[in-house]
N, C-alpha and C positions, 0 to 999 in steps of 0.2 A: 562530550560524552553524556549520554542519558543517564540518570540513576532511577531506581525504583521509586515510582510516585510521580515522576516528571511527565508532563504532557507531551505527546509525540509532536515533531515539528511538522507543519504543513507540507504537503508535497503535490506533485502533479504528475499522474501517470496515465498512459493511454489504457482505455479498456479493450476488451476483446472484441467490442462493437465499434471500435474506432474513435470513440468519443474520450474527452479528456476528464479524469476523475481526480478531485482533490479531496484531502482530508476533511477540510471544512464541510463537505456535502454530508458527512456523516457524523458531525459534531452533535455529541449527546447521545450517541447510540454505540452498541458494542460493534467492533468491527475486527475481523480476522483477515489478515493479508497472508495469501500463499503464494511463494514465488517458487518456481520450478524452472529447470534448464529447458532450452529448445530441445526439439527431437534430435536424436542421432548426436547429442552432445555428452560429454562426460559430466557426472555431478549428479 
């Protein structure tokens, strides 16, 4: 479990352009992740 002030663990996610993105790519910069449900799904 992360606590306030902990560094986020590294991750690997697909981007909207099909490339893979890691947290390390943005190290030292501010980053906001926005997750949303697929179209026509509840949530």
